[in-house]
N, C-alpha and C positions, 0 to 999 in steps of 0.2 A: 504493500500500500504506500503510495507517495505521501511524503510528509505533509504536503499542503492540500491533499485531497480531502473532501468532506463526504462522508457516507451517511445519509439519513438513517436514523435508528427508529424502527417501528416497535410496537408492543405496548407503549404507554397509551392510555385512553385520554388523558387530559393534557399533559404538557406537550406542546408542539415545538418544532424547531430544534430537536435534539439530534446532534450529529456526532459521528466519530471522526477524529482527526489523529491519525497515527495511533499512539497508545494513550490517547486522551479522549474524553467526552466533553463536548461543549453544549451548554444548556442556557437558555435565556434566564437572566436573573429575575427573581420574583420578590415580593414583599418580605417573604420569610426566609430568603436565601441566607442572610447573615446569621440567623439563628441556626439553620441547618449546618452551615459551615462550622460554627462553634461546636456543634455536636460531633461532626465528623472528625474535627481536630482532637477532641477529647478521646474518641474511640482509637485514633492512631496513637495517642500518648498512652492509652491504657493497654496497648498491645493487641487490640482486637483486629484480626486480619480479615474479617468478614464484611468489610464495607469499603467503598471507594475513598480515596484521599483527595483533599482539597489542594489544588495546585495554583489557584489564583484566578485572575480575570483576564480575558484576551482583549485585543485592541478593538473588538466589536462589542465589548461590554457583556460578554457571555462568561459564565462561570466555567472554570476548567477543572474537571475531575479526572482522576486516573481511570483508565479502562480496566475493568475487572474481567479477566479472561475466563472463558467457560461457555456453557450453553444455558440459554434462558428459554424455558418451554413456552410455546405459544399454543393457541387453540387450533384444532383439537389437541388436547394434551397427549404427549407420547407416553409409552409404557413406563419409561424410567421415572417419570414425574408422578405417577400414581401408585407406585409400589409401596408396600408397607415400610420398606427400608427408607424410601424417600420421606415418608411421613415421619418416621422416627428422626431422620436427619434434620428436618425442618424444626421439630420440637427442640432438639438439642441446640440448633443454631439460634433459635429465638431465646433460649435460656442463656446461652453464652452472651448474646447481645445485651440482655437485661442485666446480667451480672457485671458486664463491662460498663454499662451506662449508669448503673446505680450510683457510682462515685461522682458523677457529674452533678448530681443534685437536681434542683429545679430552677435553673437560671432564668432571669427575665429575658424576654425576647419576643419578637414579632412572629410567634408561631402561627401556623394555620389553625385558627380557633373556630372556624365555621363548621367543621365536621362534628359528627356525633361523638359522645363520650358517655361514660357511666357516672352515676352519682358517687360522691365520696371524694376525699382529698386525693390529689394525684401523688403518685409514688416515684415516678421517674419519667424520662422522655421516651415515649414509646415510638416504635416505627409506624404502627397503626395502619399498615397497608401491606401485610405479608401475603401477597397473592402469588400464584405461580409465576406470573410475569415479572415479579420483583425478587425472585430468588435465582441465583446463578449456581448451576450444577457443574461439577468437574468429576469425570469418571463415574457419572451416574449418581453422585452424592451431592446434597446441598452444601455449598461452600461459602456463599456470601449473600448479603442483602443489598439491594440497590434501590434507588428512587425513594429518598427520604422526605419527599415534598409534604406528606401528611403528618410527619413527626410532630409531636406536641406532648405537653404534660398529660399523663393519664395513669392508669394502673397496669400492673402486670396482667391482671385478669382480662382487661379490655383487649390487650394485644393478643392474648391466648384465644379469646373468643373470636376475634376478627380473623385470626389464622384458621381456626376451625371452620369458620363459615366457608372458606375457600378450599381447605385441604381435606376435610372429612369426607365430603362437604356437607354442611347443613343446608340442604337445598332440596327442592322437589326433584324427583328423578327426571322429569321432563326438562329441567334446566341444567342437568349435570353433563359433563363430557361423556362421550360414548363409553369409554373404558370404566367409568364410575357409575354407570346407570344402575347396576344392581349391587352397588357396594354395600357392605355391612357397616353402615355409618356409626352405629353404636360401638362396634369393635374399633373402628378407626379413631373415634373420639378418645377412647380409653388408651389406645396406643400412643396417641399424641401427648396426652396428659402424663402418661408414664414416662415418656422420653423427656418431656420438659421437666419433670419432677414436681408437678403441681401438688401442693400440700393437700392433705385429705380435707381439711376444713374448707378450702377454696373450691373443691370439686362440687360441693353442694351449691355453689354459687354460679357454676358455669351455665346451666340452662336458664336460670332467671336472668343472668347477664345477657345471654343471647337474645332472650325475649325483648329486653330493653334496647339492646343494640339494633335489632331489626327495626323497631318502631322509630328510633331516633335517626337511623340511617335513611329511612324512607323520607322523613321530614327534611333532613339536611340535604339530601340529594335533590329533592324537589325544589328547595330554595336556591340551591346552586344552579340548577338547570334554568331557572328563570332569568339568570344573568347571561345565558348563552355560552358559546364556546364548547369545549370538550364535554363538560358536564351535561350540557343540553343534548349532545349527541348520544351520550350514555342513556339519558332519561328517555329520549325518543326511541331508543333501541329496545325499550321494554324493561328498564331497570326497576321501575315501580312495581309492575305485576310480578316480576321475579321475586322481589322482596316479600310481597304478600303471599306468594305461593310457598316460599321458604318458611314464613311464619306459620302458615297452616300446617305444613309438614312437621314442624317442630312440635306443635301442640298435639298432633295425632300420635307422635312417637315419643312423647315426653317420658312416659313410664319406662319404656324399654331403654332409652338413653340413660335415664337416671339410675336404673338398676345396674347397668353395665359400668357406668362411670364411677359409682360410689360403692 
């Protein structure tokens, strides 16, 4: 790849204008970029190798991040991204991130605060968007998190529930990837929580937290969509009905999920 060539990167639903230049990624600066840069610098100082590094700002006013080598799964999800080993790996990676970011505390900053959250005091700066498109795999195993645009003060539980929404997945079968259509979601929820090391007392809170998250995500996404841009495209693509179907599926399978989880 030529040093000065720009290769558009796809996969993100919201942020536009993201390109690869050599071994770097260039992204438009946003209101919360400074807060995210502080987070990424802390992760680097903490020795967490599962996130990009901040390298500065280029002459076009774009942030420069290190390129994270590996494979990022796209839809439809490939087999390596839906395996139980991958599920365990994401749980371990999220726990490693939480343990590394815990020492950062809760610094003031212009975080993205429009998104949904759970009640209760925040504990750390969560990633808050651990979807398959934001996890880099190497050798078939989860190795790094990317796209920290939605990072903000929250709780460990919120980050876990958000990841489970996409990785278990807590969704109506009609909205799952083909390879996960008949997945044993209750088993996958338990596998993820075991790999993360979620404490027993918090496991009782997973399903209630998922219930709250779905409702608040629906309202937050609808509000964002009204402003146009990428969020509007997601909403117009059926995000609202998908959330409602996931809510209904959660309620119908509550007892099964709770029994396996706890």
